[in-house]
C-alpha positions in Angstrom: 52.0 -36.8 21.3 53.1 -36.1 24.8 53.0 -38.8 27.8 53.8 -39.0 31.7 52.6 -41.0 34.6 51.4 -39.2 38.0 52.2 -41.4 41.0 52.1 -40.7 44.7 54.4 -41.4 47.6 51.6 -43.3 49.5 47.8 -43.9 49.4 46.1 -40.6 50.3 48.8 -38.4 48.9 46.2 -36.7 46.7 47.3 -38.3 43.4 43.7 -38.9 42.5 42.2 -35.6 42.6 45.5 -34.2 41.0 45.3 -36.7 38.0 41.6 -35.6 37.5 42.2 -32.0 37.7 45.2 -32.1 35.3 43.4 -34.4 32.9 40.1 -31.8 32.9 42.5 -28.9 32.5 44.7 -30.1 29.5 41.7 -31.7 27.9 40.1 -28.3 27.3 42.6 -27.9 24.5 44.0 -31.2 23.8 42.6 -34.6 22.9 43.7 -36.3 26.4 43.8 -40.1 26.7 43.9 -41.5 30.1 45.1 -44.7 32.0 44.8 -46.1 35.4 47.1 -48.6 36.9 45.6 -51.6 38.6 42.1 -53.3 38.2 40.1 -50.1 39.5 36.5 -48.7 38.2 35.9 -45.7 40.0 38.9 -43.5 39.1 38.7 -44.5 35.4 35.1 -43.2 35.5 36.0 -39.9 36.4 39.2 -39.6 34.2 36.8 -40.9 31.1 33.9 -38.3 32.4 36.4 -35.3 32.2 38.2 -36.2 29.0 35.4 -37.6 26.8 37.6 -40.7 25.8 37.3 -44.1 27.8 39.8 -44.4 30.5 42.0 -47.8 30.2 43.4 -50.0 32.8 46.9 -51.3 33.2 47.5 -54.0 35.4 51.2 -55.7 35.7 49.9 -58.6 37.8 46.8 -59.6 35.4 48.4 -58.3 32.3 51.5 -59.4 30.5 53.9 -56.6 29.3 52.8 -57.2 26.0 49.2 -56.9 26.8 50.1 -53.7 28.7 51.7 -52.2 25.4 48.9 -53.1 23.3 46.3 -51.6 25.5 48.6 -48.2 25.8 49.0 -48.0 22.0 45.5 -48.8 21.3 44.3 -46.1 23.6 46.8 -43.5 22.6 45.8 -43.6 18.8 44.4 -39.9 17.8 45.4 -38.5 21.1 47.6 -35.6 21.8 48.4 -36.4 25.4 48.8 -39.8 27.4 48.2 -39.4 31.3 48.6 -42.6 33.6 47.2 -42.4 37.0 49.2 -44.8 39.6 47.8 -46.9 42.3 48.7 -46.5 45.8 52.4 -45.5 46.2 54.8 -45.8 43.4 56.4 -49.0 44.6 53.3 -50.7 46.0 52.6 -53.9 44.3 51.8 -57.6 44.7 54.8 -59.0 46.1 57.6 -57.5 48.4 60.5 -58.0 46.5 59.5 -57.2 42.9 57.7 -54.6 41.3 54.7 -57.2 40.0 51.5 -55.2 40.0 53.1 -51.9 40.7 52.7 -48.5 39.3 56.5 -48.6 39.1 56.5 -51.9 36.9 54.0 -50.0 34.5 56.3 -47.0 34.3 59.4 -49.0 33.5 57.7 -51.2 30.9 56.0 -48.2 29.0 59.4 -45.9 29.8 57.3 -43.1 31.2 58.5 -40.3 33.1 57.0 -40.1 36.4 55.5 -37.0 38.2 55.7 -37.9 42.1 52.9 -36.5 44.2 54.0 -35.8 47.9 52.1 -35.5 50.8 54.0 -32.8 52.4 52.0 -32.2 55.4 54.4 -31.2 58.5 57.4 -32.0 56.6 59.9 -29.5 54.7 63.7 -30.5 54.1 62.4 -34.2 54.9 60.6 -34.1 51.6 64.0 -33.9 49.9 65.1 -37.0 51.7 61.7 -38.9 50.7 62.0 -38.0 46.9 65.6 -38.7 47.0 64.8 -42.2 48.5 62.3 -43.1 45.9 64.7 -41.9 43.0 67.5 -44.1 44.4 65.3 -47.2 45.3 64.7 -48.2 41.6 67.3 -46.2 39.1 65.1 -47.7 36.4 62.3 -45.6 37.3 62.5 -41.9 35.8 61.2 -39.3 38.5 61.3 -36.2 36.6 59.2 -33.8 38.5 57.4 -33.4 41.8 53.9 -32.1 43.0 53.7 -31.2 46.6 50.5 -31.5 48.2 48.9 -30.2 51.7 51.2 -27.3 52.0 50.2 -24.7 54.9 51.9 -21.6 53.9 54.6 -19.6 51.9 57.4 -20.7 54.4 56.4 -24.5 54.1 56.3 -24.2 50.4 59.5 -22.4 49.8 61.5 -24.8 52.3 60.3 -28.1 50.7 60.7 -26.9 47.2 64.2 -25.4 47.8 65.4 -28.5 49.4 63.8 -30.8 46.6 65.2 -28.8 43.8 68.8 -28.7 45.5 69.2 -32.2 46.8 67.3 -34.1 44.1 67.9 -32.3 40.8 64.2 -32.4 39.7 61.7 -29.6 39.5 58.8 -29.0 41.6 55.8 -28.3 39.3 53.2 -27.9 41.6 52.5 -26.7 45.3 48.9 -27.3 46.4 47.8 -25.8 49.7 45.6 -27.8 52.2 42.5 -26.0 52.5 39.3 -27.0 54.3 37.5 -26.7 50.8 39.4 -29.1 48.9 39.3 -31.5 51.8 35.4 -31.6 51.9 35.0 -31.5 48.2 37.4 -34.8 47.9 35.6 -36.3 50.9 32.0 -35.8 49.3 33.2 -37.4 45.9 34.3 -40.4 47.7 33.5 -43.6 45.9 30.6 -42.5 44.0 31.0 -43.6 40.2 31.0 -40.6 37.9 28.0 -42.4 35.9 25.8 -42.1 39.2 26.8 -38.6 40.4 26.8 -37.2 36.9 23.2 -36.0 37.2 23.9 -34.0 40.2 24.9 -30.3 39.8 26.5 -30.1 43.0 28.5 -33.3 41.9 30.0 -31.3 39.0 30.5 -28.1 41.1 32.6 -30.1 43.5 34.8 -31.5 40.6 35.1 -27.9 38.9 36.3 -26.7 42.5 39.2 -29.3 42.8 39.9 -28.8 39.1 40.4 -25.0 39.4 42.2 -25.2 42.9 44.7 -27.5 41.4 45.0 -25.6 38.5 46.2 -22.5 40.2 48.8 -24.1 41.9 50.4 -26.4 38.9 52.5 -24.9 36.4 51.1 -26.8 33.2 53.7 -25.5 30.7 56.5 -26.8 33.1 54.8 -30.2 33.7 54.4 -30.6 29.8 58.1 -29.7 29.5 58.8 -33.0 31.4 56.6 -35.2 29.5 58.1 -37.7 26.8 57.3 -37.4 23.1 55.8 -40.6 21.8 54.3 -42.0 18.6 52.0 -45.0 19.0 52.0 -47.3 16.0 49.6 -46.1 12.9 48.4 -49.8 12.3 45.7 -51.1 14.4 46.5 -54.1 16.2 44.8 -56.9 14.6 43.4 -58.0 18.0 41.1 -54.8 18.0 40.0 -55.3 14.4 36.0 -55.5 14.4 34.4 -57.9 11.8 30.8 -57.4 11.1 28.7 -58.6 13.8 26.8 -61.7 13.8 25.4 -61.9 17.2 24.0 -59.5 19.7 25.1 -59.2 23.5 23.2 -57.4 25.9 25.2 -55.5 28.4 23.6 -54.1 31.7 24.8 -50.4 31.9 23.2 -47.9 34.2 23.6 -46.3 37.6 23.5 -49.7 39.5 25.7 -51.6 36.9 28.6 -49.7 35.4 31.9 -51.3 36.6 33.4 -52.4 33.1 36.9 -52.1 31.6 36.6 -50.2 28.4 38.5 -53.2 26.6 35.1 -55.3 27.1 33.4 -53.7 24.5 36.6 -53.8 22.3 37.0 -57.6 22.7 33.1 -58.2 22.3 33.4 -56.4 18.8 36.7 -58.2 18.0 35.0 -61.5 18.3 32.0 -60.4 16.2 29.5 -59.4 18.7 27.4 -56.2 18.9 27.1 -55.0 22.6 23.6 -53.9 23.2 23.4 -51.5 26.3 20.3 -52.0 28.5 19.2 -50.9 32.2 17.9 -53.1 34.7 16.5 -50.1 36.5 14.6 -48.6 33.5 14.5 -50.7 30.6 12.8 -53.9 29.4 15.4 -57.0 28.5 16.3 -56.4 25.1 16.7 -59.5 22.3 19.8 -60.6 22.4 22.1 -63.8 22.0 23.5 -63.5 25.4 24.0 -61.1 28.3 26.9 -59.6 30.8 26.1 -58.0 33.9 29.0 -56.3 35.3 29.6 -55.1 38.8 28.5 -51.8 40.5 26.3 -50.8 43.4 23.2 -52.6 43.0 22.6 -52.5 46.8 22.0 -48.6 46.4 19.2 -49.4 44.1 17.2 -52.1 45.6 13.7 -50.5 45.2 14.3 -49.3 41.7 15.7 -53.0 40.7 13.0 -54.8 42.5 10.1 -52.5 40.9 11.4 -53.6 37.4 9.9 -57.1 37.7 9.3 -57.8 33.9 13.1 -57.5 33.5 14.0 -59.7 36.5 11.4 -62.3 35.3 12.7 -62.0 31.7 16.3 -62.7 32.5 15.4 -65.5 34.7 13.6 -67.3 31.8 16.3 -66.5 29.6 18.8 -68.2 31.8 16.3 -71.3 32.1 16.3 -71.5 28.3 19.8 -71.6 28.0 21.0 -68.4 26.9 24.5 -67.7 27.9 24.7 -65.1 30.6 27.8 -63.8 32.3 27.8 -61.9 35.6 30.5 -60.4 38.0 30.1 -59.4 41.6 27.2 -56.8 41.3 26.0 -59.0 38.7 26.1 -61.9 40.7 24.1 -60.1 43.6 21.5 -59.5 41.2 21.2 -63.1 40.0 20.4 -64.4 43.5 16.9 -64.4 44.9 17.2 -61.5 47.1 19.5 -58.7 48.7 19.2 -58.4 52.6 20.6 -55.1 53.7 21.5 -54.9 57.4 20.2 -51.9 59.8 22.2 -48.9 59.4 23.8 -49.8 56.0 23.8 -46.9 53.7 21.3 -45.3 56.1 18.8 -47.9 56.4 16.7 -47.6 59.7 15.7 -51.1 59.7 16.6 -54.2 57.8 15.7 -54.2 54.2 15.0 -56.9 51.9 14.9 -56.5 48.1 13.7 -59.2 45.4 16.4 -59.6 42.8 16.4 -62.0 39.3 16.4 -65.2 41.2 18.4 -67.2 38.9 20.2 -68.8 41.7 18.6 -70.0 44.7 20.2 -68.1 47.6 20.5 -64.6 49.0 23.1 -61.8 49.1 23.8 -59.9 52.7 25.1 -56.6 53.3 27.5 -55.7 54.7 29.9 -58.5 55.1 33.8 -59.0 55.4 35.6 -56.9 53.3 37.4 -58.9 50.5 39.8 -57.0 48.2 43.0 -58.3 46.2 44.0 -60.4 43.1 42.6 -63.7 42.5 44.0 -66.9 40.4 42.1 -69.6 39.4 40.9 -72.0 36.5 37.7 -72.5 35.1 36.5 -75.9 33.9 35.4 -76.7 30.4 31.6 -76.9 31.0 30.9 -73.4 31.6 30.1 -70.4 29.4 33.7 -69.1 29.4 35.3 -72.5 28.8 38.4 -74.1 30.5 41.2 -71.6 31.2 43.7 -70.5 33.8 43.0 -66.9 34.8 44.1 -63.9 37.1 41.4 -61.0 38.1 40.4 -59.1 41.0 37.6 -59.3 43.7 36.3 -56.4 45.8 33.2 -56.6 47.9 31.6 -56.1 51.4 28.8 -58.9 50.6 28.2 -62.2 51.3 26.6 -64.6 48.7 24.7 -67.6 50.3 23.7 -70.0 47.6 21.7 -73.1 48.1 23.5 -76.4 48.7 24.3 -78.3 45.8 25.2 -75.4 43.3 27.9 -76.2 40.9 31.0 -74.0 40.5 33.1 -73.9 37.7 36.0 -71.8 39.2 38.7 -73.1 41.7 40.8 -70.4 43.4 44.4 -70.9 44.4 44.2 -67.3 45.5 41.3 -65.4 46.6 38.2 -66.1 48.6 35.6 -66.3 45.9 31.8 -67.1 46.9 32.8 -70.0 49.4 36.0 -71.2 50.4 37.8 -70.8 47.2 35.1 -71.9 45.0 33.4 -69.2 42.5 31.8 -69.0 39.3 28.3 -70.4 40.2 26.8 -72.3 37.1 23.1 -73.0 36.5 22.1 -74.0 32.6 24.5 -71.8 30.6 25.0 -68.8 33.4 28.0 -68.1 35.2 28.3 -65.7 38.0 31.3 -65.2 40.2 32.7 -62.2 42.4 35.8 -62.3 40.1 36.4 -59.2 38.0 38.3 -60.5 34.9 40.3 -58.2 32.7 38.8 -58.8 29.1 42.4 -58.3 27.3 44.2 -60.9 29.8 41.0 -63.0 29.6 40.2 -62.7 26.0 40.2 -66.4 25.2 37.3 -66.7 27.8 35.4 -64.0 26.4 36.0 -65.2 22.6 34.5 -68.7 24.1 31.5 -67.1 25.7 30.6 -65.0 22.3 31.1 -68.4 20.5 28.4 -70.2 23.0 26.2 -66.9 22.3 26.8 -67.5 18.6 25.7 -71.2 19.0 22.7 -70.1 20.6 21.7 -67.6 18.1 
């Protein structure tokens, strides 16, 4: 198989749209496996949507080098092409003086050739200086090709391409013009998860427009000529071996709850659990030995979630009975008593209030201060995920306000959590937090959760 990594010179370079288009185009004749650097859900949903294979996340801050390699090898099985999309600029990471958590760090650990996407708006010869600086900054990062974005004409393209290929010695394999149609299509896609938009024909037309436009201006043959040959191990890593399941775990999966890493389902199966998808919007609660409610956008589906009172009541009853339940971010919001949306939030003319599951006394208010970044913490032994040190990620615009006296299982040394570095609210055997855990990096915690479900069964 062939492999390469697409990175940008900065956020907003066009890397995401370009990677999406390349993946869609190459998947027409090949089995394309995609990866995303960082703990992100939105971009992977698109990459999975256009390739038909689950996109997998690689994060050098949360995951060890061995875990990154393990996930990469597992994803590449039976694929013809592996494409990794970077995060932010090539060298952006968790620290100023190391490549921890950066795209460059992943490129080095997997020894991948890098295609650098450069936002060439208003620069020509300076684009060569920029590329040369990126190449010299860390010689262990192999920048083998360039794609120029936001070009405004033939002269702009010719000067920038000539300068880069002369001074930097790497080929320019794509020159993408700046057009109002492209900018409009990208803005409309925005942060809508693929699953949410996939029922809309206009949504698919926008993706098709981006794909075709980028495809007209990238030389796919030259691009593939810069990719590395790679042979993943034939043997399945024992970690991903799935025994015959002996327990069932319901996983909330619909328009409102779809922020999951693909590895969650691998990890659950490896521990002998059968994932049972269900929709808090459309379904009744399935019979299961435990439940997982991931992140998403429950605030966009307040009326629908409130209307499904039988599921809300059943989930609350399961919690009271001691059934293990694990919830992250959107799942945490759903387990409070209500969502309170401020006037103007997502077009609301007045304050809107929607009843939710009511497992925890308290409410969620939106919008609130934006929280985005890595978290580091430790969990207590008396929670459904057991005692462990962990790293993860939080990203939300909400404020969960729980009643006094709630017990917290997480203590964070980095990150905000629910209240002053406390997270992981616990009631009975239900745990709900703002922290997103990567299932491979925190596989011991998920194994403990499955064991708790097994005991329950």
